[in-house]
KEROLUM-220005 format. One record per residue (C-alpha): residue number from 1; residue in one letter; x negated, y, z. Coordinates in pm, whole numbers, plus 32768, in hexadecimal, padded with zeros to 4 digits. Layout:
% residues N
NUM, A, X, Y, Z
...
This chain:
% residues 376
1, M, 2A92, 0F19, 82FC
2, T, 2AB6, 1064, 83B2
3, S, 2BBE, 1145, 8316
4, S, 2BB8, 12C1, 831D
5, W, 2CC4, 13C0, 836A
6, S, 2C62, 14E2, 828C
7, A, 2CAA, 1653, 825F
8, E, 2D1D, 160A, 80FD
9, Q, 2E27, 151C, 817F
10, L, 2E9C, 161A, 8280
11, R, 2ED6, 171C, 8172
12, T, 3004, 1650, 8102
13, L, 30A6, 166F, 825C
14, H, 3216, 16C6, 824E
15, V, 3305, 1704, 836F
16, G, 3470, 16B9, 831C
17, Q, 35AE, 162D, 83AE
18, N, 3530, 14C7, 838A
19, N, 3413, 14F8, 847F
20, V, 348A, 1602, 8578
21, L, 3503, 1582, 86C8
22, P, 3653, 15F8, 874F
23, A, 363C, 171B, 8842
24, I, 366E, 16C2, 89B0
25, S, 3741, 17B0, 8A7E
26, P, 3690, 183E, 8BB2
27, A, 37CD, 17FD, 8C78
28, A, 37A7, 1685, 8C3F
29, N, 3643, 1665, 8CC2
30, L, 366F, 15CD, 8E1A
31, R, 3536, 1517, 8E86
32, M, 354A, 13A0, 8EB4
33, L, 3496, 13C7, 9002
34, P, 34C4, 1520, 90A2
35, E, 337F, 1503, 9169
36, S, 32A6, 148C, 9047
37, Y, 3243, 14F0, 8EEA
38, L, 324D, 13C5, 8E00
39, W, 31A7, 13B9, 8CAA
40, D, 3102, 12CE, 8BAD
41, F, 31FD, 11B0, 8BCD
42, W, 31B0, 1051, 8B52
43, P, 326F, 0F07, 8B70
44, V, 31E8, 0DCE, 8C14
45, M, 31EE, 0CDB, 8AEE
46, A, 3248, 0B6C, 8B14
47, M, 3146, 0A7F, 8A81
48, A, 3261, 09D5, 89C7
49, G, 32C6, 0B22, 892C
50, G, 33A3, 0C46, 898A
51, I, 33AC, 0D0C, 8ACE
52, A, 337A, 0C3B, 8C09
53, T, 34A9, 0C1F, 8CEA
54, V, 34D0, 0BB9, 8E56
55, D, 362E, 0B65, 8ED0
56, G, 36BB, 0C13, 8D9E
57, A, 35ED, 0D52, 8DCB
58, E, 34EB, 0DCC, 8CCF
59, L, 3395, 0E1B, 8D60
60, W, 32EC, 0F60, 8D01
61, M, 31BC, 1026, 8D6F
62, S, 3169, 1196, 8D5F
63, L, 3073, 1290, 8DE7
64, S, 30ED, 134F, 8F15
65, A, 308B, 1472, 8FF3
66, P, 3135, 1531, 910F
67, S, 3219, 1640, 9085
68, I, 319E, 173A, 918C
69, I, 305D, 1775, 90C6
70, A, 3036, 184D, 8F90
71, P, 3091, 177F, 8E5A
72, D, 2F3C, 17BD, 8DBA
73, E, 2E92, 1724, 8EEB
74, R, 2F4C, 15D9, 8ED5
75, H, 2E3F, 1530, 8E00
76, H, 2D42, 1551, 8F1D
77, V, 2E17, 1489, 9013
78, A, 2ED2, 13A4, 8F23
79, R, 2F30, 1247, 8F9D
80, I, 2FE1, 112A, 8EE9
81, R, 3146, 10EF, 8F62
82, L, 3223, 0FBD, 8F2C
83, L, 338C, 0FF5, 8EC1
84, A, 34B1, 0F0A, 8E87
85, R, 35D7, 0F51, 8D9F
86, K, 371F, 0E95, 8DB4
87, D, 386B, 0EF8, 8D17
88, G, 37D9, 104C, 8CC3
89, I, 377A, 1096, 8E2F
90, W, 360F, 10CE, 8E91
91, K, 3578, 1051, 8FD7
92, D, 342E, 10C9, 9065
93, C, 335A, 0F9C, 90CB
94, G, 3235, 106B, 914D
95, L, 30C9, 1093, 90EE
96, I, 3039, 0F63, 9042
97, F, 2EED, 0F64, 9104
98, P, 2E9C, 0F95, 9273
99, D, 2DDD, 10D4, 92C5
100, G, 2C6D, 10C1, 9269
101, F, 2C93, 0F7E, 91A5
102, S, 2C62, 0FE3, 903B
103, L, 2B11, 1028, 8F9B
104, G, 2B60, 119A, 8F76
105, S, 2BAF, 12B8, 9060
106, H, 2CEC, 12D3, 8F91
107, E, 2D90, 1200, 8E82
108, W, 2DF9, 124E, 8D20
109, T, 2EC4, 1198, 8C1B
110, G, 2EB0, 1028, 8BC2
111, S, 2F83, 0EF9, 8B66
112, A, 2FF5, 0DBA, 8C0F
113, T, 3069, 0C59, 8BC3
114, L, 3124, 0B68, 8CA7
115, D, 3134, 09ED, 8C92
116, T, 3297, 09CA, 8D12
117, S, 326D, 0854, 8D50
118, S, 3140, 0878, 8E38
119, G, 3177, 09DD, 8EAE
120, E, 3014, 0A42, 8E47
121, L, 2FE9, 0BAD, 8DDD
122, Q, 2EC7, 0C27, 8D08
123, L, 2EA3, 0D9F, 8D2A
124, F, 2DBC, 0E75, 8C55
125, Y, 2D90, 0FDF, 8CBE
126, T, 2CAB, 110C, 8CAD
127, A, 2BCD, 1138, 8DDE
128, A, 2BA0, 12B2, 8DF0
129, G, 2A8C, 1334, 8ECE
130, R, 29ED, 1250, 8FD0
131, N, 2A88, 11B3, 9104
132, G, 2A38, 1293, 922C
133, F, 29FE, 13CB, 9157
134, T, 2AE3, 14ED, 91A9
135, G, 2B47, 1606, 90C0
136, P, 2B69, 161D, 8F46
137, N, 2A9F, 1520, 8E82
138, Y, 2ABF, 14CC, 8D0F
139, E, 29E8, 1393, 8D0A
140, Q, 2AA7, 1273, 8C67
141, R, 2A75, 10FB, 8C62
142, L, 2B4F, 0FDE, 8BE5
143, A, 2BAD, 0EF9, 8D06
144, Q, 2C7B, 0DC0, 8D39
145, V, 2CFF, 0CF2, 8E5B
146, R, 2DE5, 0BC9, 8E9A
147, G, 2EFE, 0BC6, 8F9B
148, R, 301A, 0AEA, 900F
149, L, 318C, 0B42, 9000
150, L, 3248, 0B53, 9149
151, K, 33BB, 0B8B, 9182
152, G, 33D4, 0C5B, 92BC
153, A, 34FA, 0CF1, 9375
154, H, 34C4, 0E3A, 92BB
155, G, 349F, 0DA1, 9161
156, P, 3382, 0D0B, 9096
157, C, 3217, 0D56, 90E5
158, F, 30C0, 0CC2, 90A1
159, S, 2FAD, 0C4D, 918C
160, D, 2E91, 0B4D, 91A5
161, W, 2DBF, 0C20, 90B9
162, E, 2C89, 0B77, 902C
163, N, 2B88, 0B8A, 8F11
164, H, 2B7B, 0D05, 8F2D
165, R, 2A79, 0D86, 8E32
166, E, 2A26, 0E65, 8D0F
167, S, 2AAB, 0DCB, 8BCF
168, V, 29AC, 0E50, 8AD8
169, V, 28AA, 0F66, 8AED
170, A, 2875, 107C, 89EE
171, D, 272F, 1043, 8934
172, G, 26CF, 11B1, 88FD
173, Q, 2692, 1165, 878E
174, V, 27DA, 1114, 86E1
175, Y, 28A6, 118C, 880B
176, A, 284C, 12B8, 88E1
177, V, 2824, 1284, 8A57
178, A, 2937, 1346, 8B0B
179, D, 286E, 13A4, 8C3F
180, Q, 28C8, 1514, 8C68
181, V, 291C, 1584, 8DC7
182, E, 2983, 16DE, 8D55
183, G, 2A30, 1745, 8C17
184, E, 2B59, 17E5, 8B6E
185, P, 2C8B, 170A, 8B31
186, G, 2CA7, 16BD, 89C0
187, F, 2B32, 16EA, 8982
188, I, 2A96, 15D9, 8A57
189, R, 2A07, 1495, 89D0
190, A, 2AF2, 136C, 89DB
191, F, 2ADD, 11FD, 8A3A
192, R, 2C37, 11B3, 8AC5
193, D, 2D9E, 1139, 8A92
194, P, 2D5D, 0FC2, 8A61
195, Y, 2E7B, 0F1D, 89A4
196, F, 2E8A, 0DA1, 8998
197, F, 2EE3, 0D0E, 8844
198, Q, 2EF7, 0BA2, 87DE
199, D, 2EEB, 0B79, 8666
200, P, 300F, 0A9D, 85F6
201, A, 2F42, 0A30, 84C8
202, D, 2E45, 0968, 8595
203, D, 2E91, 09AD, 8709
204, R, 2D45, 0A61, 8738
205, R, 2D50, 0B5E, 8854
206, Y, 2CE3, 0CC8, 883C
207, L, 2CD3, 0E0D, 88FD
208, V, 2D24, 0F44, 8836
209, F, 2CBA, 1088, 88E0
210, T, 2C88, 11FE, 88C6
211, A, 2B1C, 124A, 8874
212, S, 2A23, 134C, 87FA
213, V, 292D, 1319, 86DD
214, G, 27D5, 12BC, 8765
215, R, 270A, 1394, 8677
216, P, 2801, 149A, 85FB
217, L, 27CA, 159D, 84ED
218, T, 28AD, 169D, 8598
219, P, 2937, 16E5, 86F6
220, Y, 2A88, 1662, 867D
221, S, 2A37, 14F0, 8683
222, G, 2B5F, 1420, 86F7
223, A, 2B7D, 12B0, 869E
224, V, 2C4F, 117C, 86DB
225, G, 2B6F, 106A, 875F
226, I, 2B9B, 0EF2, 8774
227, A, 2AFC, 0DD2, 8832
228, E, 2B31, 0C5E, 87F6
229, A, 2B4C, 0B59, 8908
230, S, 2A4D, 0A43, 891A
231, E, 2ADB, 08EC, 88CE
232, R, 2A3F, 0865, 8A0E
233, P, 2B30, 0853, 8B39
234, G, 2AF0, 097A, 8C1D
235, G, 2A03, 0A09, 8B1C
236, T, 29B7, 0B72, 8ACF
237, W, 2A2E, 0C66, 89C6
238, Q, 2953, 0CBF, 889F
239, L, 295A, 0E1A, 8808
240, R, 29B6, 0E2C, 8698
241, P, 299B, 0F59, 85AE
242, P, 2AB5, 1057, 85DC
243, L, 2BFB, 101E, 8526
244, L, 2C11, 1191, 84D9
245, E, 2B33, 12C5, 84F7
246, A, 2B9C, 1431, 84ED
247, D, 2A46, 14DC, 84F3
248, G, 2A7B, 1643, 8481
249, V, 2BF5, 1628, 84AA
250, N, 2C60, 15E9, 8612
251, N, 2BBB, 15AB, 8762
252, E, 2CC4, 14D2, 880B
253, L, 2D83, 13AA, 877A
254, E, 2E34, 1348, 88BB
255, R, 2F0A, 121B, 8921
256, A, 2EA0, 1159, 87E9
257, H, 2F60, 1015, 87AF
258, V, 2FB2, 0F1A, 869D
259, I, 30F2, 0E63, 8641
260, T, 3144, 0D7E, 851E
261, H, 3276, 0DAD, 8442
262, G, 32D2, 0D20, 82F0
263, G, 3184, 0C6E, 82D2
264, L, 30C0, 0DB3, 8303
265, Y, 2FF5, 0E45, 8423
266, Y, 305F, 0F99, 84A3
267, L, 2F67, 1065, 856E
268, F, 2FF6, 1187, 863A
269, W, 2F5C, 1298, 870F
270, S, 2FC5, 13DD, 87B7
271, T, 2F14, 152A, 879E
272, Q, 2F46, 169B, 87E4
273, S, 2F2D, 17D0, 870E
274, H, 2E0A, 1869, 87D0
275, T, 2D27, 173A, 879D
276, F, 2D21, 1760, 8622
277, H, 2BFC, 1802, 8572
278, P, 2C56, 196E, 8526
279, D, 2C5C, 1919, 83B2
280, C, 2D3F, 17E8, 83E2
281, R, 2E6D, 185C, 84A3
282, G, 2F8A, 1771, 84FB
283, P, 309E, 1770, 8601
284, N, 30B9, 16AB, 8745
285, G, 313A, 155C, 86D2
286, L, 3132, 13E9, 8698
287, Y, 3050, 1392, 8574
288, G, 300F, 1247, 84C8
289, A, 2F74, 1179, 83B4
290, V, 2FBA, 102B, 830F
291, S, 2EE3, 0F08, 8297
292, E, 2F09, 0DA8, 8210
293, T, 2E14, 0D28, 8318
294, L, 2DC7, 0D88, 847E
295, M, 2C66, 0DFC, 842E
296, G, 2CD2, 0ED9, 830C
297, A, 2CBE, 0F8E, 8228
298, Y, 2DCA, 1076, 82B5
299, E, 2E89, 1177, 81EA
300, P, 2F3E, 1294, 829F
301, L, 30B6, 1275, 82B6
302, N, 317B, 1373, 81EC
303, G, 3038, 13E1, 8146
304, S, 2FC4, 14BC, 8269
305, G, 2FEE, 13CD, 838F
306, L, 3100, 1498, 843B
307, V, 3220, 13BB, 84AE
308, L, 32D9, 1483, 85BB
309, T, 32B9, 15E1, 8647
310, N, 3371, 16C0, 873C
311, P, 3477, 17C3, 86DB
312, E, 33F4, 191B, 8683
313, E, 34A6, 19BC, 87A9
314, S, 33F5, 18D3, 88A1
315, P, 32A8, 1866, 8805
316, A, 3222, 17BB, 8941
317, Q, 336A, 170B, 8994
318, C, 32F2, 159F, 8988
319, Y, 31A4, 14ED, 8980
320, A, 30F4, 139B, 89A4
321, W, 31D0, 12D9, 88B3
322, Q, 31CA, 115E, 88A3
323, V, 3277, 109C, 878F
324, L, 3300, 0F4F, 8809
325, D, 332A, 0E14, 8738
326, D, 349C, 0E5E, 86FF
327, L, 3434, 0FB4, 8671
328, S, 34C5, 1073, 8798
329, V, 33DF, 118C, 880C
330, V, 33A3, 11EE, 8976
331, S, 32F7, 132A, 89F0
332, F, 3309, 141B, 8B14
333, I, 33A3, 1573, 8B32
334, N, 327B, 165B, 8B51
335, S, 32FC, 17BF, 8B54
336, I, 343F, 1861, 8AE3
337, R, 344E, 19C6, 8A68
338, R, 3571, 1A7E, 8B08
339, R, 35E3, 1BD9, 8AA9
340, N, 3625, 1CC5, 8BC8
341, A, 36ED, 1E08, 8BB4
342, P, 3671, 1EF3, 8CC5
343, E, 372A, 202A, 8D30
344, S, 3665, 20FA, 8C38
345, G, 3720, 2041, 8B26
346, Q, 35E0, 1FCB, 8A79
347, A, 35DC, 1E4E, 8A60
348, T, 349C, 1D95, 8ABE
349, N, 342A, 1C2C, 8A98
350, E, 33C7, 1B58, 8BC2
351, E, 3315, 1A08, 8BAA
352, I, 339B, 1912, 8CAA
353, F, 32CF, 17D7, 8CEF
354, V, 33AE, 16A8, 8D27
355, G, 32E9, 1562, 8D47
356, S, 33F2, 145C, 8CFF
357, M, 3446, 135F, 8BED
358, A, 34D0, 13FB, 8AB0
359, P, 3602, 1379, 89F8
360, R, 359F, 125B, 8914
361, V, 35AB, 127F, 879C
362, R, 357C, 117E, 868A
363, L, 349E, 1172, 8557
364, H, 34DC, 10EF, 83FC
365, L, 33A1, 1058, 8365
366, E, 3388, 1001, 81F7
367, G, 322E, 0FCC, 8169
368, D, 316C, 110F, 8191
369, Q, 32A0, 11D9, 81F1
370, A, 3318, 1214, 8357
371, Y, 3434, 12F3, 83CC
372, L, 354A, 1311, 84CD
373, A, 3655, 120B, 849F
374, Q, 37B4, 1287, 845A
375, G, 3884, 12BB, 8590
376, T, 3757, 1319, 8668
C-alpha cells in the first residue's frame, strides 16, 4: 500500500519549541577535517545490531570534497570517506574506494553493514554520473559492493572489493529513471540514497531509497521507494511499490530510512523549503510518518510530518538527518547565518558553509507523535 503525503496534512504544520533545533554558534564551527568538507554522515551498522566498532572505535562514513572548491560544487566531486570515532575523537581513515573504482564519476549517500566476525562489509551507495565522465552529472544509480576489513598502521580500511554491481534498476513506470546529466539541484529526478533495512518481524532484507514517481501528475513528484531482496543467496533486489508518494507536494524526500520503536515502523526523510510545491510550503527539516507494518499505511507524524527544523535565525543550519535505533539524531552543519556589523553601522547577515557533523540531539517517539527529548 503506497501512502501519500498531502497538502491537507501539511496545512496542520506547526513550528514550536518541541521541534526547533538549538542554534549553533558560528564560533563553535571548526571543521572536523580542515582540508575537506564532510556531509551526509551515516554509521556502519553491525549485523548483530548497533554501530560497528573496531578496536573500540565506531565506524562511520560520509561524503567528502576538498574544501578549496566552492561549497555548491562539492556534489560534483563527492567521494565516500571512512571515519573512526573513539572517546569522542574523530580519525580520518581516508577515501573508501580507490580512484576510478566506483560505478560513478562521483559518489553520493548510502549505507553499510559490517559482519564483525568475518570482517565482511556490504556497502550500498549512489553511483552519480558514470566512471570516466568529467564535470557535473546528475545521473543516479543504486550500487553495492562487498569489501574486507583491514587493520592498517593508519587505522581501519577496506579492500578486496568484489561483486560490484547495480543493486536494482528504475523501471521507468513506477519509479522514474534518474538519467539527467544537467539539471537544477532540488528539481532533478531521484533514484539514490540506498538505506539497508532488515525487518525484525521476519528478517527480510530491504533497500529504502529516495525516488521520483514514474508517471507523476505534477513536477513536484518525490517518493520514498523500496526494494526487497530475493531469498536466493546472492540474488537480486525486486522493486516494490513506493512506501510514500508526495506528488503535488514536494520533489525531494532525501535520506529516507526506517527504524522500529515500540512495535511500530517509523519512516523518516529530509527535505528543503525550496523543493515544496508553491502551494505547500514547509521549512527545511526532518519529516516522518508511522505505520504498524513496514509496507504501510503510513500516517504523518505530528499530523503534518514535520519532526525537526532549524532555528528561525539560521534556517539552513543543519541537514541530512538520520535517526538511529537509540533515537539519537545525526546530521551535518550546512550553513550558519552570522550577523556582521560593518563600519557603516548597518548589520548584515552572512551565510557560512561549514561541512562537519552537527551536535547530536535525541527524539521522543510516542505513537504518531515525535519531538525533541528533554535535555536536548
